DSSP file (Angstrom, degrees, kcal/mol; ACC not computed):
  #  RESIDUE AA STRUCTURE BP1 BP2  ACC     N-H-->O    O-->H-N    N-H-->O    O-->H-N    TCO  KAPPA ALPHA  PHI   PSI    X-CA   Y-CA   Z-CA
    1    1 A S              0   0    0      0, 0.0     2,-0.2     0, 0.0    37,-0.2   0.000 360.0 360.0 360.0 134.5    0.0    0.0    0.1
    2    2 A E        -     0   0    0     35,-1.2     3,-0.1     1,-0.1    35,-0.0  -0.632 360.0 -95.7-105.8 167.1    1.3    3.4   -1.0
    3    3 A K        -     0   0    0     -2,-0.2    34,-0.4     1,-0.1     2,-0.2  -0.291  61.0 -75.8 -65.1 167.6    0.4    7.1    0.3
    4    4 A I        -     0   0    0     32,-0.1     2,-0.4    30,-0.0    32,-0.2  -0.456  55.8-153.1 -64.3 138.9   -2.2    9.0   -1.5
    5    5 A K  E     -A   35   0A   0     30,-2.7    30,-2.3    -2,-0.2     2,-0.4  -0.890   7.3-131.0-119.8 154.0   -0.7   10.3   -4.7
    6    6 A Y  E     -A   34   0A   0     -2,-0.4   146,-3.8    28,-0.2     2,-0.4  -0.873  23.3-164.3-104.5 136.3   -1.7   13.4   -6.8
    7    7 A N  E     -AB  33 151A   0     26,-2.9    26,-1.6    -2,-0.4     2,-0.4  -0.912  11.5-174.3-119.2 139.3   -2.2   13.0  -10.5
    8    8 A F  E     +AB  32 150A   0    142,-1.8   142,-2.6    -2,-0.4     2,-0.3  -0.987  13.7 178.4-134.6 132.6   -2.4   15.7  -13.4
    9    9 A V  E     -AB  31 149A   0     22,-2.3    22,-2.6    -2,-0.4     2,-0.5  -0.969  20.8-156.9-137.3 143.5   -3.2   14.6  -16.8
   10   10 A L  E     -AB  30 148A   0    138,-2.3   138,-1.8    -2,-0.3     2,-0.4  -0.988  21.5-178.8-114.0 126.9   -3.7   16.4  -20.2
   11   11 A R  E     +AB  29 147A   0     18,-2.3    18,-2.5    -2,-0.5     2,-0.3  -0.930   8.3 151.5-127.0 154.2   -5.8   14.6  -22.7
   12   12 A G  E     +AB  28 146A   0    134,-2.3   134,-2.1    -2,-0.4     2,-0.3  -0.976   8.3 130.9-167.5-177.3   -6.8   15.4  -26.2
   13   13 A G  E     -A   27   0A   0     14,-1.2    14,-2.2    -2,-0.3     2,-0.4  -0.982  52.0 -66.7 158.4-164.2   -7.8   14.5  -29.8
   14   14 A F  E     +A   26   0A   0     -2,-0.3   130,-0.3   130,-0.3     2,-0.3  -0.992  44.6 163.5-130.2 141.3  -10.4   15.3  -32.3
   15   15 A N  E     -A   25   0A   0     10,-2.1    10,-2.9    -2,-0.4     2,-0.3  -0.933  21.0-140.3-148.5 169.0  -14.1   14.7  -32.4
   16   16 A E        -     0   0    0     -2,-0.3     8,-0.1   126,-0.3    40,-0.1  -0.835  19.4-115.0-132.1 165.7  -17.2   15.8  -34.2
   17   17 A G        -     0   0    0      6,-0.4    -1,-0.1     2,-0.3     5,-0.1  -0.093  38.0 -92.7 -91.2-174.9  -20.8   16.6  -33.2
   18   18 A D  S    S+     0   0    0      2,-0.1     2,-0.3    -2,-0.0    -1,-0.0   0.614  99.6  84.3 -71.9 -18.9  -24.1   14.9  -34.1
   19   19 A F  S >  S-     0   0    0      4,-0.1     3,-0.8     1,-0.1    -2,-0.3  -0.675  82.6-114.5 -90.9 137.1  -24.8   17.2  -37.1
   20   20 A Y  T 3  S+     0   0    0     -2,-0.3    -1,-0.1     1,-0.2    -2,-0.1  -0.413  90.2  18.7 -71.5 149.8  -23.3   16.6  -40.5
   21   21 A N  T 3  S+     0   0    0     -2,-0.1    -1,-0.2     1,-0.1     3,-0.1   0.573  84.9 112.7  75.7  15.0  -20.7   18.8  -42.2
   22   22 A L  S <  S-     0   0    0     -3,-0.8    -2,-0.1     1,-0.1    -1,-0.1   0.635  72.4-140.4 -87.7 -15.8  -19.7   20.6  -39.0
   23   23 A G        -     0   0    0     -4,-0.2     2,-0.4    -6,-0.1    -6,-0.4   0.012  20.7 -60.4  87.3 172.4  -16.3   19.0  -39.2
   24   24 A Q        -     0   0    0     -8,-0.1    -8,-0.2    -3,-0.1   -10,-0.0  -0.806  52.6-170.9 -96.5 131.4  -13.8   17.5  -36.8
   25   25 A H  E     -A   15   0A   0    -10,-2.9   -10,-2.1    -2,-0.4    30,-0.2  -0.946  24.3-107.0-130.0 148.9  -12.5   19.7  -34.0
   26   26 A P  E     -A   14   0A   0      0, 0.0    28,-1.5     0, 0.0    29,-0.3  -0.210  32.7-164.0 -65.7 157.7   -9.7   19.4  -31.4
   27   27 A F  E     -AC  13  53A   0    -14,-2.2   -14,-1.2    26,-0.2     2,-0.4  -0.974   5.2-157.4-140.4 158.0  -10.6   18.9  -27.7
   28   28 A L  E     -AC  12  52A   0     24,-1.8    24,-2.7    -2,-0.3     2,-0.4  -0.995   2.0-166.0-136.0 137.7   -8.6   19.3  -24.5
   29   29 A V  E     -AC  11  51A   0    -18,-2.5   -18,-2.3    -2,-0.4     2,-0.5  -0.975   2.8-164.6-127.2 115.0   -9.2   17.7  -21.1
   30   30 A V  E     -AC  10  50A   0     20,-2.5    20,-2.5    -2,-0.4     2,-0.4  -0.897  20.6-178.1-103.1 124.8   -7.4   19.0  -18.0
   31   31 A T  E     -AC   9  49A   0    -22,-2.6   -22,-2.3    -2,-0.5     2,-0.4  -0.980  18.1-178.9-127.0 131.7   -7.7   16.4  -15.1
   32   32 A A  E     +AC   8  48A   0     16,-2.3    16,-3.0    -2,-0.4     2,-0.3  -0.996  18.8 157.9-122.5 135.0   -6.5   16.3  -11.4
   33   33 A F  E     -AC   7  47A   0    -26,-1.6   -26,-2.9    -2,-0.4     2,-0.4  -0.996  33.8-131.2-154.4 157.2   -7.1   13.4   -9.3
   34   34 A V  E     -AC   6  46A   0     12,-2.9    12,-2.0    -2,-0.3     2,-0.4  -0.845  26.1-170.6-104.6 142.7   -5.9   11.7   -6.2
   35   35 A D  E     -AC   5  45A   0    -30,-2.3   -30,-2.7    -2,-0.4     2,-0.4  -0.978  13.5-159.5-134.9 153.4   -5.3    7.9   -6.1
   36   36 A K  E     - C   0  44A   0      8,-2.3     8,-2.5    -2,-0.4     2,-0.7  -0.994  16.8-141.1-126.6 124.7   -4.6    5.3   -3.4
   37   37 A R  E     - C   0  43A   0     -2,-0.4   -35,-1.2   -34,-0.4     6,-0.3  -0.769  16.9-175.1 -82.5 118.3   -3.0    2.1   -4.3
   38   38 A L        -     0   0    0      4,-2.1     2,-0.3    -2,-0.7     5,-0.2   0.786  63.9 -23.6 -87.1 -33.1   -4.7   -0.6   -2.2
   39   39 A N  S    S-     0   0    0      3,-1.6    -1,-0.1    -3,-0.1   -37,-0.1  -0.865  87.0 -63.7-161.7-163.9   -2.6   -3.5   -3.3
   40   40 A Y  S    S+     0   0    0     -2,-0.3    52,-0.3     1,-0.2     3,-0.1   0.775 131.6  25.1 -66.8 -28.3   -0.3   -4.7   -6.1
   41   41 A I  S    S+     0   0    0      1,-0.1    49,-2.5    50,-0.1     2,-0.4   0.588 110.9  67.1-115.0 -15.2   -3.2   -4.8   -8.6
   42   42 A S  E     + D   0  89A   0     47,-0.2    -4,-2.1    45,-0.0    -3,-1.6  -0.950  43.9 172.2-124.3 129.8   -5.9   -2.2   -7.4
   43   43 A T  E     -CD  37  88A   0     45,-1.4    45,-3.3    -2,-0.4     2,-0.3  -0.988  17.9-150.1-126.3 134.9   -5.8    1.4   -7.2
   44   44 A I  E     -CD  36  87A   0     -8,-2.5    -8,-2.3    -2,-0.3     2,-0.3  -0.865  14.7-161.9-111.7 151.0   -8.9    3.7   -6.5
   45   45 A Q  E     -CD  35  86A   0     41,-2.5    41,-1.2    -2,-0.3     2,-0.3  -0.854  16.5-179.5-128.0 152.4   -9.2    7.3   -7.9
   46   46 A L  E     +CD  34  85A   0    -12,-2.0   -12,-2.9    -2,-0.3     2,-0.3  -0.914  30.6 134.7-151.4 131.4  -11.3   10.5   -7.1
   47   47 A G  E     -CD  33  84A   0     37,-2.1    37,-2.4    -2,-0.3     2,-0.3  -0.917  42.3-124.4-159.9-173.7  -10.8   13.6   -9.2
   48   48 A A  E     -CD  32  83A   0    -16,-3.0   -16,-2.3    -2,-0.3     2,-0.3  -0.937  23.7-173.5-140.2 159.0  -12.2   16.6  -11.2
   49   49 A E  E     -CD  31  82A   0     33,-2.3    33,-3.0    -2,-0.3     2,-0.4  -0.992  19.3-139.3-155.0 160.6  -11.7   17.7  -14.8
   50   50 A V  E     -CD  30  81A   0    -20,-2.5   -20,-2.5    -2,-0.3     2,-0.5  -0.974  19.4-152.6-124.3 132.7  -12.5   20.5  -17.3
   51   51 A F  E     -CD  29  80A   0     29,-2.8    29,-1.4    -2,-0.4     2,-0.6  -0.941   9.3-170.3-112.8 123.5  -13.5   19.7  -20.9
   52   52 A F  E     +C   28   0A   0    -24,-2.7   -24,-1.8    -2,-0.5     2,-0.7  -0.850  13.8 174.3-111.4  92.7  -12.8   22.0  -23.7
   53   53 A S  E >>  -C   27   0A   0     -2,-0.6     4,-1.3    25,-0.4     3,-0.8  -0.862  17.6-171.9-108.4 101.3  -14.7   20.6  -26.6
   54   54 A K  H 3> S+     0   0    0    -28,-1.5     4,-2.2    -2,-0.7     5,-0.2   0.800  84.1  67.6 -74.8 -26.7  -14.6   22.9  -29.7
   55   55 A F  H 3> S+     0   0    0    -29,-0.3     4,-2.1   -30,-0.2    -1,-0.3   0.887  97.9  52.1 -55.2 -41.2  -17.1   20.6  -31.5
   56   56 A L  H <> S+     0   0    0     -3,-0.8     4,-3.3     2,-0.2     5,-0.3   0.902 105.5  55.4 -61.9 -44.2  -19.8   21.7  -28.9
   57   57 A K  H  X S+     0   0    0     -4,-1.3     4,-2.3     1,-0.2    -2,-0.2   0.974 111.6  44.0 -51.7 -57.9  -19.0   25.4  -29.7
   58   58 A K  H  X S+     0   0    0     -4,-2.2     4,-2.5     1,-0.2    -1,-0.2   0.872 114.2  49.2 -54.7 -45.6  -19.7   24.7  -33.4
   59   59 A E  H  X S+     0   0    0     -4,-2.1     4,-3.0     2,-0.2    -1,-0.2   0.892 109.6  51.9 -63.0 -43.0  -22.9   22.6  -32.6
   60   60 A I  H  X S+     0   0    0     -4,-3.3     4,-2.3     2,-0.2    -2,-0.2   0.938 112.4  46.2 -59.3 -47.3  -24.2   25.4  -30.3
   61   61 A E  H  X S+     0   0    0     -4,-2.3     4,-1.1    -5,-0.3    -2,-0.2   0.932 114.3  48.1 -55.7 -49.3  -23.7   28.0  -33.1
   62   62 A Y  H  X S+     0   0    0     -4,-2.5     4,-2.7     1,-0.2     3,-0.4   0.898 114.1  45.4 -65.1 -42.9  -25.3   25.8  -35.7
   63   63 A R  H  X S+     0   0    0     -4,-3.0     4,-2.5     1,-0.2     7,-0.3   0.887 105.8  58.5 -69.4 -34.0  -28.2   25.0  -33.6
   64   64 A S  H  < S+     0   0    0     -4,-2.3    -1,-0.2     1,-0.2    -2,-0.2   0.719 118.3  33.5 -60.0 -29.0  -28.9   28.5  -32.5
   65   65 A I  H  < S+     0   0    0     -4,-1.1     3,-0.2    -3,-0.4    -2,-0.2   0.807 122.0  44.0 -98.4 -39.7  -29.2   29.5  -36.2
   66   66 A A  H  < S+     0   0    0     -4,-2.7     2,-0.6     1,-0.2    -3,-0.2   0.822 115.3  44.0 -80.7 -33.3  -30.8   26.3  -37.8
   67   67 A F    ><  -     0   0    0     -4,-2.5     3,-1.8    -5,-0.3     5,-0.4  -0.850  56.7-177.1-123.2 102.7  -33.4   25.6  -35.1
   68   68 A N  G >  S+     0   0    0     -2,-0.6     3,-1.2     1,-0.3    -1,-0.2   0.821  85.3  61.5 -46.7 -39.5  -35.4   28.4  -33.8
   69   69 A S  G 3  S+     0   0    0      1,-0.3    -1,-0.3     2,-0.1    -5,-0.1   0.490  81.8  83.8 -78.1  -3.1  -37.2   26.2  -31.4
   70   70 A S  G <  S-     0   0    0     -3,-1.8    -1,-0.3    -7,-0.3    -2,-0.1   0.662  87.7-137.6 -80.5  -8.3  -33.8   25.3  -29.6
   71   71 A N    <   +     0   0    0     -3,-1.2     2,-0.5     1,-0.2    -2,-0.1   0.678  55.4 141.2  65.3   7.8  -33.9   28.4  -27.3
   72   72 A L        -     0   0    0     -5,-0.4    -1,-0.2    -9,-0.1    -2,-0.1  -0.737  42.8-167.9 -88.4 133.3  -30.3   28.8  -27.9
   73   73 A T        -     0   0    0     -2,-0.5    -1,-0.1    -3,-0.1    -2,-0.1   0.706  42.2-119.2 -87.8 -26.6  -28.5   32.2  -28.5
   74   74 A G  S    S+     0   0    0      3,-0.0   -13,-0.1    -9,-0.0   -14,-0.1   0.329  98.9  88.0  97.6 -10.5  -25.1   30.8  -29.7
   75   75 A D        +     0   0    0    -15,-0.1     3,-0.1     2,-0.1   -14,-0.0   0.325  56.8 127.7-100.0   2.0  -23.3   32.4  -26.8
   76   76 A E        -     0   0    0      1,-0.1     2,-0.1   -19,-0.1   -16,-0.1  -0.312  69.6 -99.1 -67.7 149.4  -23.8   29.5  -24.4
   77   77 A D        -     0   0    0      1,-0.1    31,-0.2   -17,-0.0    -1,-0.1  -0.422  28.2-166.4 -67.5 133.5  -20.7   28.1  -22.7
   78   78 A Y        +     0   0    0     -2,-0.1   -25,-0.4    29,-0.1    -1,-0.1   0.555  57.9 103.3 -97.0  -8.4  -19.2   24.9  -24.4
   79   79 A K        -     0   0    0    -27,-0.1    29,-0.3   -23,-0.1     2,-0.3  -0.304  53.5-163.7 -72.0 153.7  -17.0   24.1  -21.5
   80   80 A R  E     -D   51   0A   0    -29,-1.4   -29,-2.8    26,-0.1     2,-0.4  -0.983   8.3-156.5-140.9 148.2  -17.9   21.3  -19.0
   81   81 A V  E     +DE  50 105A   0     24,-2.1    23,-1.8    -2,-0.3    24,-1.6  -0.985  19.2 179.6-125.4 132.0  -16.6   20.4  -15.5
   82   82 A G  E     -DE  49 103A   0    -33,-3.0   -33,-2.3    -2,-0.4     2,-0.3  -0.936  21.3-150.9-135.4 162.0  -16.9   17.0  -14.1
   83   83 A I  E     +DE  48 102A   0     19,-2.1    19,-3.0    -2,-0.3     2,-0.3  -0.928  25.8 179.3-126.4 148.9  -16.1   15.0  -11.0
   84   84 A F  E     -DE  47 101A   0    -37,-2.4   -37,-2.1    -2,-0.3     2,-0.4  -0.986  25.0-151.9-149.0 158.1  -15.4   11.3  -11.2
   85   85 A A  E     +DE  46 100A   0     15,-2.3    15,-2.2    -2,-0.3     2,-0.3  -0.973  30.4 165.8-124.8 151.0  -14.4    8.2   -9.2
   86   86 A G  E     -DE  45  99A   0    -41,-1.2   -41,-2.5    -2,-0.4     2,-0.4  -0.920  28.8-135.0-155.2 172.0  -12.5    5.3  -10.7
   87   87 A H  E     -DE  44  98A   0     11,-2.5    11,-2.3    -2,-0.3     2,-0.5  -0.997  12.5-152.2-138.4 143.6  -10.5    2.2  -10.3
   88   88 A E  E     -DE  43  97A   0    -45,-3.3   -45,-1.4    -2,-0.4     2,-0.8  -0.955   3.4-155.3-120.5 127.5   -7.3    1.1  -12.0
   89   89 A F  E     -DE  42  96A   0      7,-2.2     7,-2.1    -2,-0.5     2,-0.5  -0.888  26.7-166.5 -90.5 111.6   -6.3   -2.7  -12.5
   90   90 A R  E     + E   0  95A   0    -49,-2.5     2,-0.4    -2,-0.8     5,-0.2  -0.907  26.9 175.5-115.2 128.1   -2.6   -2.7  -12.7
   91   91 A L  E >   - E   0  94A   0      3,-3.4     3,-1.6    -2,-0.5     2,-0.3  -0.876  68.3 -60.2-125.9 100.1   -0.1   -5.3  -13.8
   92   92 A G  T 3  S-     0   0    0     -2,-0.4     0, 0.0   -52,-0.3     0, 0.0  -0.540 119.9 -13.4  62.3-120.3    3.4   -3.9  -13.7
   93   93 A N  T 3  S+     0   0    0     -2,-0.3    30,-2.8    -3,-0.1     2,-0.4   0.494 124.9  80.6 -91.2   1.2    3.7   -1.0  -16.0
   94   94 A I  E <   +EF  91 122A   0     -3,-1.6    -3,-3.4    28,-0.2     2,-0.3  -0.861  57.3 176.6-111.1 131.8    0.3   -1.6  -17.8
   95   95 A A  E     -EF  90 121A   0     26,-2.6    26,-3.0    -2,-0.4    -5,-0.2  -0.952  26.2-145.4-135.7 157.3   -3.0   -0.6  -16.2
   96   96 A I  E     -E   89   0A   0     -7,-2.1    -7,-2.2    -2,-0.3     2,-0.3  -0.938  23.6-164.3-115.3 102.3   -6.6   -0.6  -17.1
   97   97 A P  E     -E   88   0A   0      0, 0.0    22,-1.7     0, 0.0     2,-0.3  -0.657   8.2-177.7 -95.3 143.4   -8.4    2.4  -15.7
   98   98 A T  E     +EG  87 118A   0    -11,-2.3   -11,-2.5    -2,-0.3     2,-0.3  -0.998   8.1 173.6-134.7 136.9  -12.2    2.7  -15.5
   99   99 A Q  E     -EG  86 117A   0     18,-2.9    18,-2.5    -2,-0.3     2,-0.4  -0.995  23.6-151.6-146.2 156.5  -14.1    5.6  -14.3
  100  100 A I  E     -EG  85 116A   0    -15,-2.2   -15,-2.3    -2,-0.3     2,-0.3  -0.979  26.1-175.4-114.6 133.6  -17.6    7.1  -13.8
  101  101 A G  E     -EG  84 115A   0     14,-3.2    14,-2.2    -2,-0.4     2,-0.4  -0.884  20.0-153.0-138.4 167.7  -18.2   10.7  -13.8
  102  102 A Y  E     -EG  83 114A   0    -19,-3.0   -19,-2.1    -2,-0.3     2,-0.5  -0.989  23.8-125.4-141.3 122.1  -20.8   13.4  -13.4
  103  103 A Y  E     -E   82   0A   0     10,-3.0   -21,-0.3    -2,-0.4     3,-0.2  -0.604  22.4-180.0 -66.6 118.0  -20.9   16.9  -14.9
  104  104 A V  E    S+     0   0A   0    -23,-1.8     2,-0.6    -2,-0.5    -1,-0.2   0.815  81.3  39.6 -81.5 -43.0  -21.2   19.5  -12.2
  105  105 A Y  E     +E   81   0A   0    -24,-1.6   -24,-2.1    -3,-0.1    -1,-0.3  -0.938  66.2 150.2-121.2 115.8  -21.2   22.2  -14.8
  106  106 A W        +     0   0    0     -2,-0.6   -26,-0.1   -26,-0.2   -28,-0.0  -0.610   5.7 165.2-144.5  69.1  -23.1   21.5  -17.9
  107  107 A P  S    S+     0   0    0      0, 0.0     2,-0.6     0, 0.0    -1,-0.1   0.816  71.6  51.0 -66.1 -35.3  -24.4   24.7  -19.4
  108  108 A Y  S    S-     0   0    0    -29,-0.3     2,-1.4   -31,-0.2   -48,-0.0  -0.901  90.5-126.2-112.2 118.3  -25.2   23.0  -22.8
  109  109 A K        +     0   0    0     -2,-0.6     2,-0.4     1,-0.0     4,-0.1  -0.439  43.7 162.1 -67.0  91.8  -27.3   19.8  -22.7
  110  110 A Y        -     0   0    0     -2,-1.4     2,-0.1     2,-0.1    -2,-0.1  -0.977  61.7 -43.1-116.4 128.3  -25.2   17.4  -24.6
  111  111 A E  S    S-     0   0    0     -2,-0.4     2,-0.2     2,-0.1     4,-0.1  -0.391 105.6 -41.4  52.3-124.1  -25.8   13.6  -24.2
  112  112 A S        -     0   0    0      2,-0.3    -2,-0.1    -2,-0.1    -9,-0.0  -0.699  49.1-111.7-123.1 175.6  -26.3   13.0  -20.4
  113  113 A R  S    S+     0   0    0     -2,-0.2   -10,-3.0   -11,-0.1     2,-0.4   0.544  97.7  73.0 -80.0 -15.8  -24.6   14.2  -17.2
  114  114 A V  E     +G  102   0A   0    -12,-0.2     2,-0.3   -14,-0.0    -2,-0.3  -0.843  61.4 172.2-106.5 138.6  -23.1   10.9  -16.4
  115  115 A Y  E     -G  101   0A   0    -14,-2.2   -14,-3.2    -2,-0.4     2,-0.3  -0.972  16.1-151.2-142.6 158.2  -20.2    9.7  -18.5
  116  116 A T  E     -GH 100 136A   0     20,-3.3    20,-3.0    -2,-0.3     2,-0.4  -0.906   5.1-163.4-130.2 160.7  -17.8    6.7  -18.3
  117  117 A R  E     +GH  99 135A   0    -18,-2.5   -18,-2.9    -2,-0.3     2,-0.3  -0.998  11.5 169.1-145.6 135.6  -14.2    6.2  -19.4
  118  118 A A  E     +GH  98 134A   0     16,-1.5    16,-2.5    -2,-0.4     2,-0.3  -0.987  18.7 115.3-144.0 155.3  -12.2    3.1  -19.9
  119  119 A G  E     - H   0 133A   0    -22,-1.7     2,-0.3    -2,-0.3    14,-0.2  -0.918  54.2 -67.9 178.8-156.6   -8.8    2.4  -21.5
  120  120 A V  E     - H   0 132A   0     12,-2.7    12,-2.3    -2,-0.3     2,-0.3  -0.979  34.9-166.0-133.8 144.3   -5.2    1.3  -21.2
  121  121 A K  E     -FH  95 131A   0    -26,-3.0   -26,-2.6    -2,-0.3     2,-0.4  -0.966   5.3-159.5-129.5 147.0   -2.4    3.2  -19.4
  122  122 A Y  E     -FH  94 130A   0      8,-2.7     8,-2.0    -2,-0.3     2,-0.7  -0.992  11.2-146.0-122.6 124.9    1.4    2.7  -19.6
  123  123 A Y  E     - H   0 129A   0    -30,-2.8     6,-0.3    -2,-0.4     3,-0.1  -0.877  11.3-173.8 -97.3 117.5    3.7    4.0  -16.8
  124  124 A F  S    S-     0   0    0      4,-1.5     2,-0.2    -2,-0.7     5,-0.2   0.823  75.4 -13.1 -67.9 -38.3    7.1    5.1  -18.4
  125  125 A S  S    S-     0   0    0      3,-1.7    -1,-0.0    -3,-0.1     0, 0.0  -0.729  90.3 -74.6-152.3-171.1    8.4    5.6  -15.0
  126  126 A E  S    S+     0   0    0     -2,-0.2     3,-0.0     1,-0.2    24,-0.0   0.764 130.8  23.0 -67.2 -28.7    7.3    5.8  -11.3
  127  127 A K  S    S+     0   0    0      1,-0.1    24,-2.9    23,-0.1     2,-0.4   0.559 112.2  67.3-116.4 -15.3    5.9    9.4  -12.1
  128  128 A I  E     + I   0 150A   0     22,-0.2    -3,-1.7    20,-0.0    -4,-1.5  -0.938  56.1 164.7-125.2 133.7    5.2    9.7  -15.9
  129  129 A F  E     -HI 123 149A   0     20,-2.0    20,-2.7    -2,-0.4     2,-0.3  -0.972  20.6-151.9-145.0 160.6    2.5    7.8  -17.7
  130  130 A G  E     -HI 122 148A   0     -8,-2.0    -8,-2.7    -2,-0.3     2,-0.3  -0.892  18.3-178.4-123.5 156.2    0.6    7.8  -21.0
  131  131 A M  E     -HI 121 147A   0     16,-2.3    16,-2.9    -2,-0.3     2,-0.4  -0.993  25.4-152.3-154.8 159.0   -2.8    6.6  -21.9
  132  132 A A  E     +HI 120 146A   0    -12,-2.3   -12,-2.7    -2,-0.3     2,-0.2  -0.989  30.8 170.7-132.2 129.7   -5.5    6.0  -24.5
  133  133 A T  E     -HI 119 145A   0     12,-2.5    12,-2.0    -2,-0.4     2,-0.5  -0.799  31.2-134.9-129.5 165.1   -9.1    6.0  -23.3
  134  134 A V  E     -HI 118 144A   0    -16,-2.5   -16,-1.5    -2,-0.2     2,-0.5  -0.992  19.1-158.1-124.8 127.9  -12.6    6.0  -24.7
  135  135 A K  E     +HI 117 143A   0      8,-2.4     7,-2.1    -2,-0.5     8,-1.4  -0.874  23.7 168.6 -94.9 124.7  -15.1    8.6  -23.0
  136  136 A S  E     -HI 116 141A   0    -20,-3.0   -20,-3.3    -2,-0.5     2,-0.5  -0.929  39.8-138.5-141.5 167.5  -18.8    7.7  -23.5
  137  137 A H  E >  S- I   0 140A   0      3,-2.5     3,-2.2    -2,-0.3     2,-0.2  -0.964  79.8 -52.7-128.3 108.7  -22.2    8.5  -22.4
  138  138 A A  T 3  S-     0   0    0     -2,-0.5   -22,-0.1     1,-0.2   -23,-0.0  -0.424 123.0 -20.8  52.2-122.4  -24.0    5.1  -22.0
  139  139 A A  T 3  S+     0   0    0     -2,-0.2     2,-0.8    -3,-0.1    -1,-0.2   0.435 119.3  95.4 -88.1   3.8  -23.5    3.4  -25.4
  140  140 A N  E <   - I   0 137A   0     -3,-2.2    -3,-2.5     2,-0.0     2,-0.5  -0.818  68.0-148.1-103.3 104.9  -22.7    6.5  -27.3
  141  141 A A  E     - I   0 136A   0     -2,-0.8    -5,-0.3    -5,-0.2     3,-0.1  -0.583  13.5-174.0 -71.0 121.4  -18.8    7.1  -27.5
  142  142 A E  E     -     0   0A   0     -7,-2.1     2,-0.3    -2,-0.5  -126,-0.3   0.917  61.7 -15.9 -76.3 -47.2  -17.8   10.9  -27.5
  143  143 A A  E     - I   0 135A   0     -8,-1.4    -8,-2.4  -128,-0.1     2,-0.6  -1.000  48.4-125.3-161.2 152.4  -14.2   10.6  -28.1
  144  144 A I  E     - I   0 134A   0     -2,-0.3     2,-0.4  -130,-0.3  -130,-0.3  -0.938  42.7-153.9 -99.8 125.9  -11.1    8.5  -28.0
  145  145 A E  E     - I   0 133A   0    -12,-2.0   -12,-2.5    -2,-0.6     2,-0.4  -0.842  16.2-163.8-107.7 139.1   -8.7   10.4  -25.8
  146  146 A F  E     +BI  12 132A   0   -134,-2.1  -134,-2.3    -2,-0.4     2,-0.3  -0.974  24.1 170.3-112.8 137.4   -4.9   10.3  -25.8
  147  147 A G  E     -BI  11 131A   0    -16,-2.9   -16,-2.3    -2,-0.4     2,-0.4  -0.934  30.4-151.7-150.6 163.8   -3.1   11.7  -22.7
  148  148 A I  E     +BI  10 130A   0   -138,-1.8  -138,-2.3    -2,-0.3     2,-0.3  -0.982  28.1 176.7-134.1 136.4    0.1   12.2  -20.8
  149  149 A G  E     -BI   9 129A   0    -20,-2.7   -20,-2.0    -2,-0.4     2,-0.3  -0.932  24.9-138.7-142.8 167.5    0.2   12.5  -17.0
  150  150 A I  E     -BI   8 128A   0   -142,-2.6  -142,-1.8    -2,-0.3     2,-0.5  -0.932  11.1-155.1-125.0 152.2    2.4   12.9  -13.9
  151  151 A R  E      B    7   0A   0    -24,-2.9  -144,-0.2    -2,-0.3    -2,-0.0  -0.943 360.0 360.0-129.2 114.6    1.8   11.1  -10.6
  152  152 A L              0   0    0   -146,-3.8  -145,-0.1    -2,-0.5    -1,-0.1   0.433 360.0 360.0-108.3 360.0    3.3   12.9   -7.6
């Protein structure tokens, strides 16, 4: 068992919204969380993250113009803030993280407030790791995320 560790992660990639011809846009997720390694293979996590998804900005602009009944002005905030709890199954330098999160700041109603994340993580050293994860809302995947992080 280890002491509680502090983690900081930057994730990114490209995704697109539900409407055709709005294009693919970059996104960035800034994450901070604490983890506690319970034993050789299990670690629990608790954290918060901010999502900067440009595709939502484009979708908001489009819907405000194309659908008068949407009650959107086009100036709605496209950023989201979530809190999450997770578990990491770890074998040596490779880990399988799974998380469930909830948007506490969700000004534009996209999908649901609850999201999940699962993927693979590789520890390059005691402190540096990389990951590839899929973030989804129920059965609808929002993005494949590629990230780099530090564990202090």
